[in-house]
C-alpha positions as CSV (number, residue, x, y, z in Angstrom):
1,X,0.1,0.0,-0.1
2,X,2.9,2.4,0.9
3,X,4.6,1.6,-2.3
4,X,1.6,2.4,-4.3
5,X,1.3,5.7,-2.5
6,X,4.9,6.5,-3.2
7,X,4.5,5.8,-6.9
8,X,1.5,8.0,-7.2
9,X,3.3,10.7,-5.7
10,X,6.2,10.3,-8.1
11,X,3.8,10.2,-11.0
12,X,2.2,13.5,-9.9
13,X,5.5,15.1,-9.4
14,X,6.6,14.0,-12.9
15,X,3.2,15.0,-14.3
16,X,3.5,18.5,-12.7
17,X,7.2,19.0,-13.7
18,X,6.4,17.9,-17.2
19,X,3.5,20.4,-17.4
20,X,5.8,23.3,-16.3
21,X,8.6,22.2,-18.7
22,X,6.0,22.2,-21.6
23,X,4.6,25.5,-20.4
24,X,8.1,27.0,-20.4
25,X,8.8,25.7,-23.8
26,X,5.6,27.3,-25.1
27,X,6.3,30.6,-23.4
28,X,9.9,30.6,-24.7
29,X,8.6,29.8,-28.3
30,X,6.0,32.5,-28.1
31,X,8.5,35.0,-26.8
32,X,11.0,34.1,-29.7
33,X,8.1,34.5,-32.2
34,X,7.1,37.9,-31.0
35,X,10.5,39.3,-30.3
36,X,12.3,37.8,-33.2
37,X,9.9,36.7,-36.0
38,X,7.3,39.3,-35.6
39,X,9.6,42.1,-34.2
40,X,9.5,44.4,-37.3
41,X,5.8,44.1,-37.6
42,X,5.0,44.7,-33.8
43,X,7.3,47.8,-33.9
44,X,5.3,49.4,-36.7
45,X,2.0,48.3,-34.8
46,X,3.4,49.9,-31.7
47,X,4.3,53.1,-33.7
48,X,0.8,53.3,-35.0
49,X,-0.7,53.1,-31.7
50,X,1.4,56.0,-30.1
51,X,2.4,57.9,-33.3
52,X,0.1,59.9,-35.7
53,X,2.0,60.0,-39.2
54,X,0.9,62.7,-41.6
55,X,2.3,62.4,-45.2
56,X,4.1,65.5,-46.6
57,X,4.3,66.7,-50.1
58,X,7.4,65.1,-51.7
59,X,10.1,67.6,-53.0
60,X,10.4,67.7,-56.9
61,X,13.8,68.2,-58.7
62,X,14.1,71.2,-60.9
63,X,13.7,71.6,-64.7
64,X,16.4,73.6,-66.5
65,X,16.9,74.8,-70.1
66,X,20.0,73.9,-72.2
67,X,22.0,76.6,-70.6
68,X,21.0,75.9,-67.0
69,X,18.4,78.5,-66.6
70,X,15.6,77.3,-64.1
71,X,12.2,76.8,-65.7
72,X,10.7,74.8,-62.7
73,X,11.8,74.7,-59.2
74,X,10.6,73.6,-55.8
75,X,10.3,76.4,-53.1
76,X,9.9,75.7,-49.4
77,X,6.8,77.2,-47.9
78,X,5.1,76.9,-44.4
79,X,1.9,74.7,-44.0
80,X,-0.3,75.4,-41.0
81,X,-2.0,72.6,-39.2
82,X,-4.0,72.2,-35.9
83,X,-4.0,69.6,-33.1
84,X,-7.8,70.2,-32.0
85,X,-7.3,68.5,-28.7
86,X,-4.6,70.8,-27.5
87,X,-6.7,74.0,-28.4
88,X,-8.6,75.3,-25.4
89,X,-11.2,77.3,-26.9
90,X,-12.0,76.1,-30.5
91,X,-14.5,78.8,-31.3
92,X,-12.2,81.7,-30.2
93,X,-9.6,80.1,-32.2
94,X,-11.5,80.0,-35.3
95,X,-12.6,83.4,-34.7
96,X,-9.0,84.6,-34.6
97,X,-7.8,82.5,-37.5
98,X,-10.6,83.4,-39.9
99,X,-9.5,86.8,-41.0
100,X,-5.8,85.8,-41.4
101,X,-6.5,82.6,-43.4
102,X,-9.1,84.3,-45.5
103,X,-11.6,81.5,-44.7
104,X,-15.1,81.9,-43.0
105,X,-15.0,81.2,-39.2
106,X,-17.7,78.4,-39.6
107,X,-15.5,76.5,-41.9
108,X,-12.4,76.7,-39.7
109,X,-14.5,75.7,-36.6
110,X,-15.9,72.6,-38.5
111,X,-12.4,71.4,-39.2
112,X,-11.5,71.8,-35.5
113,X,-14.3,69.8,-34.2
114,X,-14.4,66.1,-33.8
115,X,-12.0,63.6,-32.3
116,X,-9.2,64.1,-34.8
117,X,-5.7,64.6,-33.5
118,X,-4.5,66.5,-36.6
119,X,-5.9,68.7,-39.2
120,X,-4.5,70.9,-42.1
121,X,-6.0,74.2,-41.9
122,X,-4.1,75.7,-45.0
123,X,-1.1,74.7,-46.8
124,X,1.9,76.7,-48.4
125,X,1.3,80.0,-47.0
126,X,3.1,83.3,-47.8
127,X,5.6,84.5,-45.1
128,X,3.4,87.4,-44.1
129,X,0.4,85.1,-43.3
130,X,2.7,82.8,-41.3
131,X,4.0,85.6,-39.2
132,X,0.3,86.7,-38.5
133,X,-0.6,83.4,-37.3
134,X,2.6,83.1,-35.2
135,X,1.6,86.5,-33.5
136,X,-1.8,85.1,-32.6
137,X,0.1,82.6,-30.3
138,X,-2.6,79.9,-30.1
139,X,-1.8,76.7,-28.5
140,X,-2.2,73.7,-30.7
141,X,-1.3,75.5,-33.9
142,X,1.8,74.6,-35.7
143,X,3.6,74.7,-39.0
144,X,5.6,72.3,-41.1
145,X,7.7,73.0,-44.2
146,X,6.3,71.8,-47.5
147,X,7.5,72.5,-51.1
148,X,5.5,74.2,-53.8
149,X,6.1,74.1,-57.4
150,X,7.3,77.5,-58.9
151,X,7.7,78.5,-62.4
152,X,10.1,81.5,-62.7
153,X,9.3,82.3,-66.4
154,X,5.6,82.1,-65.9
155,X,4.4,81.5,-69.5
156,X,7.6,80.6,-71.3
157,X,7.5,77.0,-72.6
158,X,4.3,76.6,-70.7
159,X,3.1,73.5,-72.9
160,X,6.4,72.0,-72.9
161,X,7.2,72.2,-69.1
162,X,3.6,71.4,-68.0
163,X,2.6,71.6,-64.4
164,X,1.7,69.5,-61.3
165,X,-1.2,69.0,-58.8
166,X,-1.4,69.5,-55.3
167,X,0.1,66.1,-54.7
168,X,2.3,67.0,-56.4
169,X,1.9,64.7,-59.4
170,X,2.9,65.8,-62.9
171,X,-0.4,66.7,-64.9
172,X,1.0,68.0,-68.2
173,X,4.2,68.2,-70.2
174,X,7.7,67.3,-69.1
175,X,6.4,67.4,-65.5
176,X,4.1,64.3,-66.3
177,X,6.4,62.5,-68.8
178,X,9.2,62.5,-66.4
179,X,7.2,62.5,-63.1
180,X,8.6,59.2,-61.5
181,X,12.2,60.8,-62.2
182,X,11.6,64.4,-60.9
183,X,9.3,63.3,-58.0
184,X,11.2,62.8,-54.8
185,X,10.8,60.5,-51.8
186,X,7.7,61.0,-49.3
187,X,8.4,63.0,-46.0
188,X,6.4,62.5,-43.0
189,X,5.1,64.7,-40.0
190,X,5.0,62.4,-37.0
191,X,3.5,63.5,-33.6
192,X,3.7,61.3,-30.5
193,X,0.3,60.3,-28.5
194,X,-0.3,58.9,-25.2
195,X,-2.0,55.7,-24.2
196,X,-5.4,57.4,-24.5
197,X,-4.7,58.6,-28.1
198,X,-4.0,62.2,-27.0
199,X,-1.2,64.1,-28.7
200,X,1.9,64.8,-26.7
201,X,3.0,68.4,-26.7
202,X,3.8,70.0,-30.1
203,X,7.3,70.4,-29.0
204,X,7.6,66.5,-29.5
205,X,6.8,66.5,-33.3
206,X,9.2,65.0,-35.5
207,X,9.6,65.7,-39.2
208,X,11.1,63.0,-41.4
209,X,12.2,64.9,-44.6
210,X,11.8,63.2,-48.0
211,X,14.3,62.7,-50.6
212,X,14.7,65.4,-53.4
213,X,13.9,64.1,-56.7
214,X,16.4,64.2,-59.8
215,X,16.8,67.3,-62.0
216,X,16.1,67.5,-65.7
217,X,18.0,69.6,-68.3
218,X,16.0,70.2,-71.7
219,X,17.2,70.8,-75.0
220,X,15.0,74.0,-75.2
221,X,17.0,77.2,-75.1
222,X,15.0,79.7,-73.1
223,X,16.1,82.7,-75.5
224,X,15.0,80.9,-78.6
225,X,11.8,79.9,-76.9
226,X,11.1,83.4,-76.1
227,X,11.8,84.5,-79.7
228,X,9.6,81.9,-81.0
229,X,6.6,82.6,-78.6
230,X,7.0,86.4,-79.1
231,X,6.8,86.3,-83.1
232,X,4.2,83.5,-82.9
233,X,1.9,85.8,-80.9
234,X,2.3,88.6,-83.2
235,X,1.5,86.3,-86.2
236,X,-1.6,84.9,-84.6
237,X,-2.9,88.2,-83.3
238,X,-2.1,90.1,-86.5
239,X,-4.1,87.6,-88.7
240,X,-7.0,87.3,-86.3
241,X,-6.3,83.5,-86.2
242,X,-7.8,81.0,-83.8
243,X,-4.3,79.4,-82.6
244,X,-0.8,78.9,-83.8
245,X,2.3,76.8,-83.3
246,X,6.0,77.2,-83.9
247,X,8.8,74.7,-83.5
248,X,12.6,75.3,-83.8
249,X,14.7,72.2,-84.2
250,X,18.2,71.3,-84.7
251,X,18.0,69.3,-87.9
252,X,21.4,67.5,-87.4
253,X,20.4,66.1,-84.0
254,X,16.8,66.2,-83.5
255,X,17.1,68.5,-80.5
256,X,14.0,70.6,-80.0
257,X,15.3,74.2,-79.4
258,X,11.9,75.9,-79.1
259,X,8.3,74.7,-79.0
260,X,5.6,77.5,-78.8
261,X,1.8,77.4,-78.9
262,X,-0.7,80.2,-78.7
263,X,-2.7,80.9,-77.0
264,X,-0.6,80.1,-73.9
265,X,-1.0,80.2,-70.2
266,X,0.7,81.1,-66.9
267,X,2.1,77.9,-65.3
268,X,1.8,79.5,-61.9
269,X,-2.0,80.0,-62.2
270,X,-2.9,77.3,-64.7
271,X,-6.3,76.6,-63.1
272,X,-7.3,80.0,-64.1
273,X,-7.4,78.8,-67.9
274,X,-9.7,76.4,-69.7
275,X,-8.2,72.9,-70.0
276,X,-7.9,73.2,-73.8
277,X,-5.6,76.0,-73.7
278,X,-3.2,73.4,-71.7
279,X,-2.9,71.3,-74.8
280,X,0.4,71.2,-76.5
281,X,-0.9,71.4,-80.2
282,X,2.7,71.0,-81.5
283,X,2.4,67.3,-80.6
284,X,-1.3,66.5,-79.9
285,X,-3.0,68.2,-82.9
286,X,-2.6,66.9,-86.4
287,X,-3.8,68.8,-89.5
288,X,-3.8,68.7,-93.5
289,X,-0.3,69.9,-94.3
290,X,-1.4,71.3,-97.6
291,X,1.4,72.4,-100.0
292,X,4.2,71.7,-97.7
293,X,3.8,68.2,-98.6
294,X,4.9,68.9,-102.1
295,X,8.6,68.9,-100.8
296,X,8.3,65.4,-99.6
297,X,6.7,64.2,-102.7
298,X,9.3,65.7,-105.0
299,X,12.1,64.1,-102.8
300,X,10.6,60.8,-103.2
301,X,10.3,61.2,-107.0
302,X,13.7,62.3,-107.3
303,X,15.1,59.4,-105.2
304,X,13.0,57.0,-107.4
305,X,14.4,58.7,-110.5
306,X,10.8,59.2,-111.9
307,X,11.8,62.8,-112.6
308,X,15.0,64.9,-112.8
309,X,15.5,68.5,-111.8
310,X,15.8,69.5,-115.4
311,X,12.4,68.0,-116.5
312,X,9.3,70.0,-117.4
313,X,5.7,69.3,-116.8
314,X,2.6,70.6,-118.6
315,X,0.5,72.4,-116.0
316,X,-2.4,72.6,-118.3
317,X,-2.9,76.4,-118.0
318,X,-4.3,76.2,-114.6
319,X,-7.0,73.7,-114.8
320,X,-6.7,69.9,-114.9
321,X,-9.6,67.4,-114.7
322,X,-9.1,64.0,-113.0
323,X,-11.5,61.5,-111.3
324,X,-14.5,63.8,-111.7
325,X,-12.9,66.7,-110.1
326,X,-10.9,69.7,-111.3
327,X,-7.7,70.6,-109.8
328,X,-6.9,74.3,-110.1
329,X,-3.6,76.3,-109.9
330,X,-3.9,79.9,-109.0
331,X,-2.2,81.2,-112.2
332,X,-2.3,79.8,-115.6
333,X,1.0,77.9,-116.0
334,X,2.0,76.1,-119.1
335,X,5.2,74.0,-118.8
336,X,7.2,74.3,-115.5
337,X,10.3,72.8,-114.5
338,X,10.5,70.8,-111.4
339,X,12.0,73.7,-109.3
340,X,9.5,76.0,-110.7
341,X,6.6,73.5,-109.6
342,X,7.9,73.9,-106.2
343,X,8.4,77.5,-106.3
344,X,5.0,78.4,-107.7
345,X,3.4,75.7,-105.8
346,X,1.7,74.2,-108.7
347,X,-0.9,71.5,-107.7
348,X,-1.3,70.1,-111.2
349,X,2.5,69.8,-111.5
350,X,2.7,67.7,-108.3
351,X,-0.3,65.7,-109.1
352,X,1.2,64.6,-112.3
353,X,4.6,63.7,-110.5
354,X,2.5,61.8,-108.0
355,X,1.0,59.7,-110.8
356,X,4.4,58.9,-112.1
357,X,5.5,57.9,-108.6
358,X,2.4,55.8,-107.9
359,X,0.4,55.2,-104.7
360,X,2.7,52.3,-103.3
361,X,5.8,54.3,-103.4
362,X,4.4,57.6,-102.3
363,X,2.9,55.7,-99.4
364,X,6.3,54.1,-98.5
365,X,8.3,57.5,-98.7
366,X,5.7,59.4,-96.7
367,X,5.8,56.6,-93.9
368,X,9.7,56.7,-93.9
369,X,9.5,60.3,-93.5
370,X,7.6,59.7,-90.4
371,X,4.1,60.5,-91.6
372,X,1.3,58.4,-90.0
373,X,3.3,57.2,-87.0
374,X,4.5,59.0,-83.7
375,X,7.7,60.7,-83.8
376,X,8.6,59.2,-80.5
377,X,9.2,62.7,-78.8
378,X,9.4,62.4,-74.9
379,X,6.1,64.4,-74.3
380,X,2.7,62.9,-73.4
381,X,-0.3,62.9,-75.6
382,X,1.5,62.7,-79.0
383,X,-0.8,61.9,-82.0
384,X,0.3,59.6,-85.0
385,X,-1.8,61.6,-87.7
386,X,-3.7,59.8,-90.4
387,X,-2.0,58.2,-93.5
388,X,-4.3,55.6,-95.0
389,X,-2.8,52.5,-96.5
390,X,-2.2,53.1,-100.2
391,X,-4.6,50.1,-101.1
392,X,-7.5,52.3,-99.7
393,X,-6.6,55.2,-102.1
394,X,-9.2,55.7,-104.7
395,X,-9.8,58.1,-107.4
396,X,-8.4,61.3,-106.8
397,X,-6.6,60.4,-103.6
398,X,-3.2,60.0,-105.1
399,X,-3.3,63.5,-106.6
400,X,-4.7,65.2,-103.5
401,X,-2.4,63.4,-101.2
402,X,0.5,64.5,-103.4
403,X,-0.3,68.3,-102.3
404,X,-1.2,67.5,-98.8
405,X,-5.0,67.0,-98.8
406,X,-6.6,63.7,-97.3
407,X,-3.7,63.0,-94.9
408,X,-2.9,64.6,-91.6
409,X,0.3,65.2,-89.6
410,X,1.5,66.8,-86.4
411,X,3.7,69.9,-86.5
412,X,6.4,67.9,-84.7
413,X,6.3,65.1,-87.5
414,X,6.6,67.8,-90.2
415,X,9.5,69.5,-88.6
416,X,11.3,66.1,-88.2
417,X,10.5,65.3,-92.0
418,X,11.8,68.7,-93.1
419,X,15.0,68.2,-90.9
420,X,15.7,65.0,-92.8
421,X,15.9,67.0,-96.0
422,X,18.2,69.6,-94.2
423,X,20.6,67.2,-92.7
424,X,21.3,65.1,-95.9
425,X,18.2,62.5,-95.8
426,X,18.3,61.1,-92.3
427,X,15.0,61.1,-90.2
428,X,16.1,61.9,-86.6
429,X,14.1,61.2,-83.5
430,X,13.0,64.6,-82.1
431,X,13.9,64.8,-78.2
432,X,13.5,67.3,-75.3
433,X,15.4,66.1,-72.4
434,X,19.2,66.2,-72.6
435,X,20.1,64.7,-69.3
436,X,18.9,63.7,-65.7
437,X,21.3,64.8,-62.8
438,X,21.1,64.3,-59.0
439,X,21.2,67.1,-56.4
440,X,25.2,66.9,-56.4
441,X,25.1,67.4,-60.3
442,X,26.1,63.8,-61.0
443,X,24.7,62.6,-64.3
444,X,22.1,59.9,-63.8
445,X,21.2,59.4,-67.3
446,X,21.9,61.3,-70.5
447,X,20.0,61.2,-74.1
448,X,22.0,61.2,-77.4
449,X,20.7,62.2,-80.9
450,X,19.0,59.0,-82.4
451,X,18.8,58.2,-86.2
452,X,15.6,56.6,-87.1
453,X,16.1,55.6,-90.8
454,X,17.8,57.1,-93.9
455,X,14.8,58.3,-96.2
456,X,16.7,59.7,-99.3
457,X,20.3,60.0,-100.4
458,X,22.2,63.0,-99.6
459,X,22.3,63.8,-103.3
460,X,18.6,64.1,-103.4
461,X,18.3,65.9,-100.1
462,X,20.6,68.5,-101.5
463,X,18.9,68.8,-104.8
464,X,15.5,69.4,-103.0
465,X,17.1,72.0,-100.7
466,X,18.3,73.8,-103.6
467,X,14.9,73.9,-105.2
468,X,13.3,74.8,-101.8
469,X,15.4,78.0,-102.1
470,X,13.4,79.2,-104.9
471,X,10.1,79.4,-102.7
472,X,11.7,82.2,-100.7
473,X,13.2,84.0,-103.9
474,X,11.6,86.5,-106.5
475,X,8.2,85.2,-107.7
476,X,8.1,82.3,-105.1
477,X,5.2,81.7,-102.6
478,X,7.2,82.2,-99.7
479,X,9.1,85.6,-100.5
480,X,8.1,86.8,-97.1
481,X,10.1,84.0,-95.5
482,X,13.4,85.5,-96.9
483,X,16.1,86.4,-94.3
484,X,18.4,89.2,-95.0
485,X,21.9,87.9,-95.2
486,X,21.1,84.2,-95.3
487,X,19.9,81.7,-97.9
488,X,16.4,80.2,-97.0
489,X,15.1,76.9,-98.1
490,X,11.4,76.4,-97.3
491,X,7.9,75.7,-98.5
492,X,4.5,77.4,-97.9
493,X,1.4,75.3,-97.2
494,X,-2.4,76.4,-97.3
495,X,-5.0,73.7,-96.5
496,X,-8.8,73.7,-96.2
497,X,-10.0,72.4,-92.9
498,X,-12.7,69.7,-92.6
499,X,-16.0,71.0,-91.2
500,X,-17.0,68.7,-88.4
501,X,-20.7,69.3,-89.3
502,X,-20.7,68.7,-93.0
503,X,-17.7,66.4,-93.0
504,X,-16.5,68.0,-96.1
505,X,-14.0,70.7,-96.5
506,X,-15.0,74.1,-95.0
507,X,-15.3,77.0,-97.3
508,X,-13.7,79.5,-94.8
509,X,-11.4,77.7,-92.5
510,X,-7.9,77.2,-93.4
511,X,-4.5,76.4,-92.0
512,X,-1.6,78.5,-93.2
513,X,2.1,77.3,-92.6
514,X,5.7,77.8,-93.7
515,X,8.4,75.2,-93.0
516,X,12.0,75.6,-93.8
517,X,15.6,75.6,-92.6
518,X,18.4,78.1,-92.4
519,X,21.0,78.7,-93.7
520,X,20.1,76.6,-96.7
521,X,23.6,75.3,-97.5
522,X,24.6,74.6,-93.8
523,X,21.4,74.3,-91.9
524,X,21.5,75.2,-88.2
525,X,17.6,75.6,-87.6
526,X,14.6,74.1,-88.9
527,X,11.7,76.3,-88.3
528,X,7.9,75.5,-88.7
529,X,5.1,78.2,-88.1
530,X,1.5,77.1,-88.5
531,X,-1.4,79.4,-88.1
532,X,-4.9,78.0,-87.5
533,X,-8.0,79.7,-89.1
534,X,-6.4,83.2,-89.9
535,X,-8.8,85.9,-90.9
536,X,-6.7,88.3,-92.8
537,X,-5.3,86.0,-95.3
538,X,-5.5,82.1,-95.6
539,X,-2.1,81.8,-97.3
540,X,0.9,80.5,-95.5
541,X,3.2,82.9,-97.6
542,X,1.3,85.8,-96.2
543,X,0.7,84.9,-92.4
544,X,3.2,82.3,-91.5
545,X,6.2,83.1,-93.5
546,X,6.8,86.6,-91.8
547,X,7.0,84.8,-88.6
548,X,9.2,82.4,-90.0
549,X,11.6,85.1,-91.2
550,X,11.6,86.9,-87.8
551,X,12.3,83.8,-85.7
552,X,15.2,82.9,-88.2
553,X,16.8,86.1,-88.1
554,X,16.7,86.5,-84.5
555,X,17.7,83.0,-83.9
556,X,20.7,83.1,-86.1
557,X,21.9,86.4,-84.5
558,X,21.6,84.7,-81.1
559,X,23.4,81.7,-82.1
560,X,26.0,83.9,-83.8
561,X,25.7,82.1,-87.1
562,X,27.7,84.2,-89.9
563,X,25.9,85.5,-92.7
564,X,26.3,84.3,-96.3
565,X,28.9,86.0,-98.5
566,X,26.2,87.5,-100.5
567,X,23.4,89.4,-98.6
568,X,20.0,88.9,-100.2
569,X,17.4,91.5,-99.2
570,X,13.7,91.1,-99.8
571,X,12.9,92.3,-103.5
572,X,10.4,94.9,-103.7
573,X,10.1,95.2,-107.6
574,X,7.3,94.4,-109.8
575,X,7.7,91.5,-112.3
576,X,5.6,89.6,-114.7
577,X,4.7,86.1,-113.9
578,X,2.6,83.7,-116.1
579,X,1.0,86.6,-117.9
580,X,-0.1,88.4,-114.8
581,X,1.6,91.5,-113.0
582,X,2.5,90.4,-109.5
583,X,4.4,92.2,-106.9
584,X,7.1,90.0,-105.8
585,X,6.5,90.6,-102.0
586,X,3.0,89.7,-102.4
587,X,3.3,85.7,-102.5
588,X,1.5,83.7,-105.0
589,X,-1.3,81.7,-103.6
590,X,-1.8,78.1,-103.9
591,X,-4.6,76.4,-105.7
592,X,-7.4,74.3,-104.6
593,X,-9.7,71.7,-106.1
594,X,-13.4,72.0,-106.9
595,X,-16.0,69.7,-108.4
596,X,-16.3,69.3,-112.1
597,X,-19.3,71.4,-113.4
598,X,-20.6,74.6,-115.3
599,X,-19.6,78.1,-114.3
600,X,-16.5,80.1,-114.1
601,X,-13.9,79.6,-111.5
602,X,-13.2,82.4,-108.9
603,X,-9.6,83.7,-109.2
604,X,-7.5,84.6,-106.4
605,X,-7.6,88.4,-106.0
606,X,-6.1,88.7,-102.6
607,X,-3.1,91.0,-102.6
608,X,-3.9,92.4,-106.0
609,X,-4.3,96.2,-106.9
610,X,-7.5,97.3,-108.4
611,X,-5.9,97.6,-111.8
612,X,-4.7,94.0,-111.7
613,X,-8.2,92.7,-110.6
614,X,-9.6,94.6,-113.6
615,X,-7.2,93.0,-116.0
616,X,-8.0,89.7,-114.7
617,X,-11.8,90.3,-114.8
618,X,-11.4,91.4,-118.6
619,X,-9.3,88.4,-119.5
620,X,-11.7,85.9,-117.8
621,X,-15.1,87.7,-118.6
622,X,-16.1,88.2,-115.0
623,X,-18.5,90.8,-113.7
624,X,-17.2,91.4,-109.9
625,X,-18.4,94.2,-107.8
626,X,-15.5,96.2,-106.3
627,X,-15.5,97.8,-102.9
628,X,-12.9,100.3,-101.4
629,X,-9.5,101.0,-102.6
630,X,-5.9,99.8,-102.1
631,X,-5.3,96.1,-102.2
632,X,-7.8,93.2,-102.4
633,X,-8.2,91.7,-98.9
634,X,-11.5,89.7,-99.0
635,X,-13.5,88.1,-101.8
636,X,-16.6,85.9,-102.6
637,X,-16.7,83.3,-103.6
638,X,-13.3,82.0,-102.2
639,X,-10.6,81.3,-104.8
640,X,-11.1,78.1,-106.8
641,X,-14.9,78.0,-106.2
642,X,-17.3,77.9,-109.1
643,X,-19.3,81.2,-109.7
644,X,-22.9,80.3,-110.0
645,X,-25.6,82.7,-111.7
646,X,-27.1,83.7,-108.4
647,X,-23.8,84.1,-106.5
648,X,-23.0,87.7,-105.2
649,X,-19.4,88.3,-106.6
650,X,-17.4,91.0,-104.9
651,X,-13.8,91.9,-104.0
652,X,-13.1,94.2,-101.0
653,X,-10.0,96.4,-101.0
654,X,-8.2,98.1,-98.1
655,X,-5.1,100.5,-98.0
656,X,-2.0,98.6,-97.5
657,X,-0.6,98.9,-93.8
């Protein structure tokens, strides 16, 4: 019996001992799990329980122009916050803060109510407002440094630089395209709280600063950008146009030196402008290029050897029927050489060249020039334009596409295409960012010129460039683009716009453009100027060419490009061209197409004197009512349209400026 009792006691002791050993092992395992395995998680959980974390605006890197001038910077400003549980009298505090912050007392009081430990009152305050709040000496009101995006030049390069939101996330332009590069790391405001969730004194606030983002240096030159914007604004306002675009590019590298749009906006107050004004038309909008396309057609035809510079083509006396429609030239040309077809911008001449080249080859060359595909420029929202597959061309399509109708392109695409002719036949990828650097100036990433493809041979490019010089010479459509002291190679363009209602070509809305490069024999600048819906004149040689000339002259002087040996001033003489008296500083207009049918075709009287108008009326047997005196500025119907029996036919004259 005694043995059984001792055995039972021993068993109990061992059971209890084993229980404590197991309990200890479980406790040790749990401790190891909590203190080692779950350590980081529990530390964060503890922080959340006794700390209040408020994210602060990340600091963005700066944006500079090619010469290091700041275009966008982040400046430190004080943001005001409140810890309501530390404020003794919320009503009194709201009443005192209201006039200083410029907010209704009720709005501030509503913010201070509730169980929140932290609330923003107003962010990024001016120094004088900060001082006035400090002077109020309200317990529970604090400040923290945040950054605000500031654009030193306000409107300069607004569409290229873009802007940010309050976050500050990049919303437009370079700010958006390189947002992840420019945006810095997050910063935090951390306040300690006790076990009941109450904030410890403001003196215990900790600020964890965020990392500064990288800086971006652009290819833009602020001075060239200012020149382009100034002259573009003058051209748009002077012609009463809806809008305009100007691009200045280095044809050898594809570096964009200036990109201007008008109307523009102030980057520091972008919310005051309608969103459509923010759109960068140079890359986001496409339009029918009109006669500027003739340059690309002739380059393709020369490369394929279907024409030679010495060839001549019968331009049918200004009227040529094809595909149930009639193509018109402004003047009644007979046989013209290939350079003359470009110089006088003959639609009939290029239509015949296009037929020799054929749709397949023309489509291939236009595609190789970058038409119908994005240029790849480092900006958001780029359009590819519209170039239908050649198998979908019917009837008159080959002819109209030859002179730039029935196809659309963006300004940056056309600038790149003309740069290919300027640099010897290579299509370069246009780009805007030169390099990315850190805060210490170390280069993180750099961008080099990138050739996309060879389009034509150097010999073809040189031959086309020589022909383009005639456009800005005596009798050419772009005489107003000439630059004193420098040889200019370029081409005018005038195109009808499609009416969104009728889906046909508008009778009144046009785009007028001039694209070229200077100096012609050693190109430094490719310049495009496009004016959208000008009122005073619809011709590129009248409204766009002068802006080209002004940008080119100032740009070349700024870059210290020496002039040509022979100084060429704009001619002011009167000459005879194709049987008509034409002042050489009044550009010849480009033809249009009209439906086949009865009735005379309305000539282009714009720029003519009354004597010249009467001579044309006599030659063509027209009865036109004349109003005013001076030079023709308006007419009805528009050039190229048929005159029907009941039409009111008139020409309005006004004194020359």
